[in-house]
N, C-alpha and C positions, 0 to 999 in steps of 0.2 A: 626168459630172459636171464642171462648168465650174472650171478651177484647175490649180494646179501639178504638171508631170510634170519629174523629175529621172533621167537615166539614167547610169551610171558605167560607162564601159568600152563605148562603142556602137558600135565599129570592127566590131563582129560583123554589125550590123544598119545596111543602107544605106537602109534606107525611113521612117526616123523623121517625115519630112514626113508622108508618106501615114496613117502610124498617128495622127499628130495629125489629121489631115483625118478618119479613121474616128469622132471624138468631137468634131466641128463637126455637133451633131446639126440644125441648120436655117441658115439662111441670115444670120442675125443672128451667129453664132460667126464669129471669127476666130483665126489660129493665130500664136503671137506666140513668136520664139527669144531668149532673152536671154545664154545662153553656149551657145555650138557647136563644139567641138574634138574631138581625135580620143579624149582621156581623158574628157570630161563633155559631156553635153547638157542645159542648163536651159530650159525651156519653159512656155509656158501656153496653154490655149484659153478663149474664154468671148466674152459678148456685149460690147456698149459700157458698159455699167454696171456689169459684173461686178467688184468690188473687188480688182484685184492691182495693187501698186506695186512699182516696182525703184527700188533704192537702190544707188549706185556709189559706194566708198570706194577710197582709195589700195590696202589688202590686200585687199577683197573686194567682190563682189555679191551683194547681197539680195534674194531675192523674195519679197514678204510678201501673204499673201492673206488677206481677211477684212477685219475691223475691231478697234480699241482703242477702247474706249468709255471716255469721260472723261478723255481728254486731247487737249490741242491739238498736244502737240508728238512727233506721231508718229515723226519722222524720227530725233529726238534719242535715243527710247526703242527702237527699233531698232537704231539703233548702241549702243547701252549691250549689248544683248544680244549681238548679232555680235560686239562685242568680247569679251565673256565665254566665248561657245562658243569663238573662234578661241585665246586665251588659255588655255583649260581651267579656268578660274573656275567649277567648278559650283556653290561654295556661293552665290557671288554669282549665279548664274543663277537658283539655287532661290530665291534672294530675288526676283529681278526677277518671276519668273513667277508666285509667289504673291501678289504685287500687283497683277497684270494681271487686267483685265476686259476681255474680249474672245472672240471665236471668231475664230480665226485659224492660220495655217499660215506659219512661218517657214522658209526655205532660206537657207543660208550657204554660198557658194564661197569658199575660201580662193584667191586668184590664184597666192599663193605656192608653197605646199602642193601645191596642185589637189585639195585634200581638200572633202568637201560634207557638210553636215549638214542636218538636219531636225528645228524643232521644232515641239510643239503646245501648244495650252491646256489646261487641267488635267481639263476634262470631253471632250478629243475631239472637238467641236462639229463638226469639219470631215474626215468619215470619212478615211481616207488609206492606204494599200495598199503593201506592199512584196514584193518577191520577187528571186530571182537566175535568171534564165534560160539555161541555157548559161554561159556566162563573163561576162554581162551582168546589173547590178544597176539595177532600177527600183525607184523610189518614184513613185507617184502617187495623184492626187485619183480617176482614174478607173481602176477594176477590169476595164475594158475595155481600156484602155491594154496591162496586162500582158499580157491573154490574146490580143490583137493581136499582141502582139509576140512572143510565144512561137508564135503559127502561122507568123509569117513565118520564124521562128528553125527549124521543123518539129521545136519540142518541145511534146509532150504534156502540158499540164496535167491531171493525173488530179485525180477527185473525192476531197473528204479524206472519207471513212466515218464517222468519228465528227463531222466537222463537218456531215454533211447529218442525221446521227442527232440532234444538239444543237438543229439548225434545224427538224426536224420535231417534237420535242419542245416548245420552245419559242418557234417562230418566229423566233430568234435562235440563233447558234452564240456560244461562250463565250469568256472571254478574247480573246486577237488571233487565233483560228481562224477561218477562213473556210470556203467550200464545196469549196476548193481547196486541195491538197497544195502544201507550200510558199508559199502565199502568205498573208502575215498583215495582220492590222490593226496600225498604229501606236498603241500604248497612251497613254491621256491622259496630259498632263502630262510628257513624255519628250522626250528627246533620242536622234537616231541617228544614228550615223556611219555614213554611207551605205557606204563603203569596207570597213569591218570588221565590219557589221554591229550593232556592239555600241549597246546601249540604256542610258542612263543614267536612271533613274527619279529625274523632279525632284521631283513631287509625289506622295505616297502618300493616298489619301483613309481618313478614318477616321471612325466616326459614334458613338462611345461616351463622349465626353468631356462633352457635355452642361455648357459653362460658364456657360449661361445659367438652369441652375437654380434657382439663388438669387433671380433677379429673377422679379417677378410678372406674370402672363400680359399685364396691362395694361401694365406696362413695357416685356417683350418684343415684343407688339403696336406700340406706339409707334416703338420703335427698328425693326423689321422694316419698317412704311408709311414711315417716312422713306428706307430703303435701297432700298423698291421705286422710290418715287416717282423718287429719284436714278438708277437703272437706266433707268427708260422715259425722264427726260429726256436723259440721255448718249446712249441708243439713238434718239432722235428728234433729236438733234444732227445725225448724220449721212445722214438722208433730207430728199428734197423734202417726200415725203408717207409718213405712217404708215397701213397697213392694218390692221386686226386682225382675225384672221380668228375670228370670233364665232360659237361653238356655244352651246347651252342650259346647257352645265356651267359650274363654279365659276373653271376656271382661268384661260380667255380673258376672263370677266365681269370679273374682276381687273385682267386686261390693260388692258380696251377703259375702265375706270373708272380704272386708275393713269395711263393716257397723258391721260384727259380733264384732270387736273392742269395737264399741264405743257406740253399742245403745243395750237393749233389746227387744224394741218395734221393732221387726222386724218378716217378713216371705219372705219368696219367692213363687213366682207363674211362672208356665211354660204352654204354651200351644199347642196345636197341632190339625190338622184337625183328624177329627172323624176317617180317614183310618189310621193316622199315630200315634194312641196313645200309642203306644209301641215302638214307632221308637228311634233311637240312640238319638236324643236330648233330648227326654222325659228320657228314661233311665239315660244317663249321669249325667242330673240335679236333677233328684231323689238323685243319688250316692255324689253329692256334698252337696246337702241339707242334708242329711243324716249324712254325714261326719261331717259338722260343726255344727249339733245338732239345725237346724233350721227349723223352722214349715214351710210346703211346701204343696201348694195345685198346683191341676191340674185341667186345665180349657179344655173341650172339644170345640172346635170353628168351625165356618163354614163360607161360602162365602154364604151367603143366599139374594136372593132377594133384602131383605131391608137393607142390611149391604153393598151391592154393591150399591144402590141406595142413600145412606146415607153416602159414600165417596164422589160421584159427588156431593150430594147436600151441605156438609160440606166445600169440599176443591175446588170446581168448577175446577177439572182439575189437579190440583197439587199434586194429589196422586193416584198413580195408583189404579185402583178399583180390583187389583189382591190381595193387602195387606188387603181388608176387613175383613179378619180372624182376622187381629191384631187390629182392630176397636172393632170387636165383642171380644176380649180378655181384653181390657180396661173395655169395658161396664160390661162386667162380674164381672169385679175386682170390680169398682166401685160400682157394687150392693151388693157385699158381705162387702161393707165397709161404709154404709149409714149414720152410729152412729157416726162416728167420721171423723176427717181430714185424709186422707190416702195421702201419695203420690208414685206414683209409679218411682221407679228408675231403668234406664235400663243403658246399658256399651256403650251407643254412646260415640263415640270420642276415645275410647281405640283403634280404629283401626287405629286413625291418631296420637295418642301421643305417644304410647311405640313402635308400629314396625319401621323397618326400612321402608320408603316413598321414597328412592331412586327408580329411573327410572328403572324397570326389565329389558332394555337391553339399550347397549352402544349407545350413542347420542352424536354427535359433533355438531352438528348444531340444531339452533333453528326450521328449517324445519323438522329436523328428530326426535327432541322431539314432535311436533306437530302430527306427523305420527304415533309415539307409541302412545302417548295419545289417538288417534283415534283407534288404533289396539287394544289396550289393554283394552280402556274402553267403546267402541261403543255397543250399545245394538242392535239396527236395523243396517246392513250394510250400510257403506254412499252411496252405489250406489241404494240400495233400497229407502233410505231418499230423495235422491236426484229426484229419477223419481216420489215419492208420492207427493212431494210438488212445484216441479219444477224451485226448484233453483240449480244452478251447484254444482257440488262438489267442484270445487276450491272456490267458493262464501262460501260455509260452512267451508271449511278448512281454509279459510282467517278469519273467526269469528272467529275460536279456536286461531289463531296466535295472531289475536287480545289481545286477555284475556290473553295469555301467555306473550305477549311484555308487558303486563300493570304491569306484578309482579316487583317487586324490585330486587329480586336475581339475582345475577350475574352468580350463578351456574346452569347449566340446570338441574340437578337432581333434585335440591331444588326448581327449578321451575315446577317439576313435582309432588313435594311435597305440593306447594303451589297450584297448580291445584287440588289435591285431599281435601285437607281441605278446601278450598274457594269455589269452586263448589259443589264438590261431598258431601263434608260434611256439608256446610252451606246451599246451594241451594237444595240440595236432602233428605238427612238425617233429617238436622234440621225440616223440612216439615212434613217427616214420624213421628219423636217423636211428634210433636206439635197436631199429629191427635188425640195423646190418650188424649190432654186436652179437647177435648170436653166432656169428662165423667170425668176426676180426673187430679190433677196437675201432672206432670211429669218432672224429671230431670237426671241429671248425675252428677258424681263428676270427671270424666274425663275432662269436659270442666269449672272447677275450673281454672281460668287462673292463681294462682299462680303456681299449678300443670301442666297444660297443656303447658304452656311457660318452665318451667323447664325442663320438659321432650323433648320438641323440641331443647332445648338448648343441648343435648346428643348427640353426634357424631355419624353418620350411623353405623359407625363400631363397637360400642358397641352393636347395634339394631340387627345386622344381625343374622339369622338363630335364632331369637327367644330368643337370648341370656340374653338380659336385662331384655325381659317380663318373661323369667324363672326365673330368680333371685328375680325380683319384686313377682312376685306370690309366689316363696318359701317363702318370708318374710311375705306374708300376711296368708298364709296357708300351711305349709311342707306337710299338708293330700291332700289337696285340689288339687295341682300343681301332684299330682301323680295318677290323677287319667284321664279316655281316654279324649283327645281333639276331639269331635264328629265327626268332619270333615278330619279329619287323622287316626281316630280308635287306637290311642295310645296316651300314657300320653307325654308330650314335654319333660319330663328327659329322654325319653327313645332312643334307637339307633334307632329304628324302625320310630320314629316321623322323627329324624334329615335324614335319606336315605328317607323318601318321602318328608320331606322339600326341600333336596337338588333338589331330582328330578321334584321337584314344579317349583322350581326356575328356573331350567336349562331350563324348557318349556316356560320361558318368553322371550328368543331368538327366538322363534316360535309362534306367537301367533295363528296363525291357527289351529297349532297341538294342542295347549294349550287349545283354546277354544274347540275343538273335543272331547278331553280327560274329561276338565271337564265337559262338555255337558254328555258325557257317565256315568261319576260316579253319577252324580245327575240325572239321568235319563230324560236328557232334553226333550226328544221325548216321554216319556210318559205321554199322555194326560190324563186330567180329565173327569169326567162324564159329566160336564158344557161345556166342549169346543165347540160343536158343536152349544151350543145355542149361545155363544158367537159368534161363525163365523154368526150365522143367524141374530144377531141382528147388525154386522157390516153390513152385506148386507142390512139390511131394512134401516141402516142410509146411506147407500151409495146411494141407490134406491129414498129413499124419501125426504131426507134432503141436499145434495148433487147437486150443480148444475156446470155449465162447469167453472164458476169462483171461485169454491170454492180453499182453501187453497190446500186442499188436492185432489188430481187428481181423477177424479169418475172412470176415465178409467183407472188409473193404479193402483186404489184399487182394481178394478174387476178383473186385472190380479192377483194382491197377492192373493187375495180370491180364483182364481183357483188353487194355490199352497199352500194353507193355510198349509197344511203338513208340508210345510218346517220351519214353525215358533212356538215357543215355546208356552204354555199356556200363561207365562206372557207378551210376547210381545203381542200377540193377545189382550190382557187386556188392555195393556198401547195404542195400537191403538185405541179401543172403549172407553177409557176414554179420549182420544184428539178430538175424532169425537162427542161425546156427547159435551164436553166444547165449540168447536167452530161452531157444525153444526146448531144449532138454541137454542132457548132460554129456552128448558127444564132445562137444569141443574140449570136455576136460580130458579126456582120454584119448589120444589118438584114433581117428575112424580106422576101421577094418576096410571100408569100402572108399573109394573116393569121392569128394563131396558133389562134384558133378558127372 
């Protein structure tokens, strides 16, 4: 990932420039040194339009990655935060971050004391990693930097067995955990003292207050619409052009409708695999763009060997290679906008802010809630995960409960909502959106802090059955809301949609049946032409790179491969991703041979 790297006590490592060179992924990338001495190194990598700014003051040097939206006084705002950090005024810093709308990472180096701090936004929109390797502490936007540093210091970063188990179970590990022992993610809304490793939580999410329960649905929709348009305008103001990644769903539709109100420097782009270039998603997206009179471009994408290899090289196992077609889409959009700064805007966060996030089945205890989370959100069955990693099911369940117990909500349904935002949203979907930034900046108005928290303050009863979303989207575009929602083949204003939605919600009490129906409708067992290549690649890794002490059992993986027809394409791709990340060092340095 383009972005900031800080290394404290870098004297053990004499090859920092070579490490940064390893994350210059194409000829657009450059590496930059901001601070370089025997006690600390601060630098960054990125392409010309990637947003990193350096501010020099008498006491400090600050590196700011990303954007603050809705303020013209960026340097003064950064100076306030840096002063609060250096002076240890955490209460003022809490107020500062609470009022900030942005996707950012701020690093502050105090010239007098030699101390170094890192601050991120309340949603952790720019995933950042930290580790101590030998005597050297490193914080970086690039997991590859940490792995490359460890390799050069001859330190083996062991795979984290529980992190691997959680990733197989959900597609993402929980909390600050990663696939590697001793490598953690920076929690959202936190301040890290790099020297001591101390983390100060400056913002704690809580989703059970519902301050807007006394307002009518109409009043809440009017306020949400106002805040959403403001979020769109603030983001449009920092880009030469906005390109909305438009699908057949509701979230990206709301985004393109919102931007249509606030800017004329707007276009929409839709991608599909070559075999699906006339599928539902594309047809609906084309209709939405036409209804809004927005320029629309279609991109035919693929999961080529190069893009699969790129996903591994760029994200080091944090993105499933199954989404290599998404990386190809970002690349094509960036190639079409080389003459100016374009921003790719997604509907990320829309699935969290506006829908009803209540647990889809009734739960009376925390144990029942944990069971519901695993039943509803698991990717590989928990018994399969346990067999592959050797961790008993009860320990995996206990790790999920530990996370749930850490949430501040007293209402079990809202603990479920917290899991969806904190783990699924921040730990998984943020990483997916971050992938786009290898080629161009990406953001979403749904994670505008004023909008998101206003939406989360609306009571679940107003959100049920897509009712709040229907009114919200109608306010943005009465025409776009009447176009089919691709997932249901019907507009959300129709009786047909309400009937299908009711049936889908009813299935929530029967997770196995629900998963079977969804799999049938989505063609879960329809294999892509490259599936046999994936199976062969997993077989090769099992044969050549897994030993008897490997985190993933060589024997159990062999059993899974004997029944590979039981698993979907994306499950097999996830397994391949994890194996390549943990089995050997090929993922650290770009492979000379395709992974498939």
